[in-house]
C-alpha positions in Angstrom: 25.3 48.8 213.7 27.3 45.6 213.9 30.4 47.5 215.0 28.4 49.2 217.8 27.1 45.8 218.9 30.7 44.4 218.9 31.8 47.4 221.0 28.9 46.8 223.5 30.0 43.1 223.8 33.6 44.3 224.6 32.5 47.0 227.1 29.5 45.5 229.0 30.2 42.2 230.7 26.6 41.6 231.9 24.8 39.8 229.1 21.4 41.2 230.0 22.6 44.8 230.1 24.5 44.3 226.9 21.4 43.0 225.1 19.4 45.9 226.4 22.1 48.3 225.2 22.0 46.7 221.7 18.2 47.3 221.7 18.7 51.0 222.7 21.4 51.5 220.0 19.3 49.9 217.3 16.4 52.2 218.2 18.5 55.2 217.4 20.5 53.8 214.5 20.0 55.7 211.2 21.3 54.9 207.7 24.0 56.8 206.0 21.7 59.1 203.9 19.8 60.1 207.0 23.0 60.7 208.9 24.4 62.9 206.1 21.1 64.9 206.2 21.3 65.2 210.0 24.9 66.4 209.9 24.1 68.9 207.2 21.3 70.4 209.3 23.6 70.5 212.3 26.3 72.2 210.3 23.9 74.8 208.9 22.4 75.5 212.3 25.7 75.3 214.3 26.1 79.1 215.0 22.7 79.2 216.5 23.3 76.1 218.5 26.6 77.4 219.8 24.8 80.6 221.0 22.1 78.6 222.8 24.6 76.3 224.4 26.6 79.3 225.7 23.4 80.8 227.1 22.2 77.6 228.8 25.2 75.6 229.9 27.7 76.2 232.7 31.4 76.2 231.9 33.3 73.4 233.6 35.0 75.8 236.0 31.7 77.3 237.1 30.1 73.9 237.5 33.0 72.8 239.7 32.7 75.9 241.8 29.0 75.4 242.4 29.5 71.7 243.3 32.3 72.6 245.7 30.2 75.3 247.2 27.5 72.8 247.8 30.0 70.4 249.4 29.5 67.9 246.5 32.2 66.0 244.7 33.2 67.8 241.5 35.7 65.3 240.0 35.8 61.5 239.4 38.7 61.0 241.8 36.7 62.4 244.6 34.4 59.4 244.4 37.1 56.9 243.7 36.8 56.6 240.0 40.0 55.8 238.2 40.9 57.0 234.7 40.3 53.5 233.3 36.8 53.3 234.9 36.0 56.8 233.7 36.9 55.9 230.2 35.0 52.7 230.2 31.9 54.4 231.7 31.9 57.2 229.1 32.3 54.6 226.3 29.4 52.5 227.7 27.2 55.5 228.3 26.5 56.0 224.6 24.8 52.7 224.5 22.5 52.9 227.5 19.7 55.1 226.2 17.9 55.3 222.9 17.7 59.1 223.3 20.1 61.1 221.1 22.8 62.5 223.3 26.0 64.5 223.0 27.8 61.2 222.9 25.9 60.2 219.8 26.7 63.6 218.2 30.4 63.1 219.0 30.3 59.5 217.5 28.5 60.6 214.4 30.9 63.6 213.8 34.1 61.6 214.5 34.8 63.7 217.5 34.2 61.1 220.2 37.7 59.7 220.4 39.4 63.2 220.5 36.9 64.4 223.1 37.4 61.3 225.3 41.2 61.5 224.9 41.0 65.1 226.1 38.9 64.2 229.1 41.1 61.3 230.1 44.3 63.4 229.6 42.9 66.2 231.8 42.0 63.7 234.4 45.4 62.2 234.4 47.1 65.6 234.6 44.8 66.6 237.5 45.4 63.4 239.4 48.9 62.8 238.2 47.8 59.3 237.5 50.3 57.7 235.1 49.2 56.5 231.7 49.3 52.7 231.8 50.5 50.7 228.8 47.6 48.7 227.5 45.0 51.1 228.9 41.8 51.3 226.9 41.8 53.9 224.2 
């Protein structure tokens, strides 16, 4: 919990928002034994979860197609979001709500950093934005 609070302090400049984020994170924080149990249940049920996700979620390409068809932006650069801002926003998003989200799942399973790196790499390839030395990771 302390590590998450330190990350919040590094990511969120506004003290009031940072304190609220700490409250949200504390509300969903679980101890190591409960985490192990949760991850065991996720692992046991993963084939069923994958099937449900495939049935209910759009693939990225289909979502982009639908947004484009509606005339809506379908990528961060279309609304002026840089790779650095996208990364900071995704990192901060895990702390904003006490509800368990995909970001919490990724953090708990150790998949957050690889997933974020994949998103940012795809963004940089798509926009041809160069990787800056010293960019957040």
